[in-house]
C-alpha positions in Angstrom: -6.0 -14.2 -21.1 -4.6 -16.5 -23.8 -5.3 -13.0 -26.2 -3.6 -11.3 -23.3 -0.1 -13.3 -22.4 -0.4 -13.0 -26.7 -0.5 -9.7 -27.0 1.7 -9.0 -24.1 4.4 -12.1 -25.7 3.9 -9.5 -29.0 4.9 -6.5 -27.1 7.6 -8.4 -25.4 6.8 -8.8 -22.1 8.1 -11.8 -20.7 6.4 -13.2 -17.6 9.2 -14.0 -15.0 7.7 -15.7 -11.8 7.7 -14.7 -8.5 9.9 -17.2 -6.4 8.6 -18.0 -2.9 10.9 -15.5 -0.8 9.6 -12.8 -3.2 6.1 -13.7 -1.9 6.7 -13.9 1.2 9.2 -10.1 0.8 5.8 -8.8 -0.5 3.6 -10.8 2.5 5.3 -9.3 4.9 5.6 -5.7 3.1 1.4 -5.8 2.5 0.8 -6.8 6.2 3.4 -3.6 7.7 1.5 -1.7 5.0 -2.0 -2.5 6.9 -0.9 -2.7 9.9 0.8 0.6 10.0 -3.0 1.9 8.7 -4.5 -0.1 12.4 -2.0 1.4 13.7 -2.5 5.5 12.1 -6.6 4.6 12.7 -6.8 4.1 16.0 -4.6 7.0 16.6 -6.7 9.2 14.4 -9.9 8.6 16.4 -7.9 8.7 20.4 -7.0 11.9 19.0 -10.4 13.3 17.8 -12.4 11.9 20.4 -12.3 15.3 22.3 -12.3 17.6 19.6 -15.4 19.7 19.0 -14.4 22.2 16.3 -15.6 20.8 13.0 -12.5 22.6 11.2 -10.3 21.0 13.6 -12.1 17.5 13.3 -11.8 18.3 9.0 -7.9 18.6 9.6 -7.0 15.6 11.6 -9.4 13.7 9.5 -7.1 15.4 5.8 -4.1 14.7 7.4 -5.8 11.0 7.8 -6.7 10.5 4.6 -2.4 11.6 3.9 -0.7 8.9 6.3 -3.2 6.1 4.5 -1.7 7.5 0.9 1.3 8.1 2.2 2.0 4.4 3.5 0.1 2.7 0.9 2.4 4.1 -1.8 4.9 3.0 0.7 4.6 -0.4 0.6 3.8 -0.1 -3.5 6.9 0.7 -4.1 8.2 -1.8 -2.3 6.5 -4.0 -3.4 8.2 -3.1 -6.7 11.3 -3.3 -5.7 10.8 -6.8 -4.6 9.2 -7.5 -7.9 12.0 -5.8 -10.4 14.7 -8.5 -8.1 16.2 -5.4 -6.9 
């Protein structure tokens, strides 16, 4: 770890510790993301419970994957914004 910190210092990268408010905001953003993912999964399972067409099932699975990725990307953007202090 010391070697990595030294390498970062040589590259001009400054480590800024997070404030308690930033930590709480990051935790909240992650909790919201996980809750929305759980909601999407529940809606997906209730939607696909009566679907017997494999093509429709595959389309619904693809939509769920896209929704989950979008939710995670949104959470990552929020965390990055919080970390940058904006």
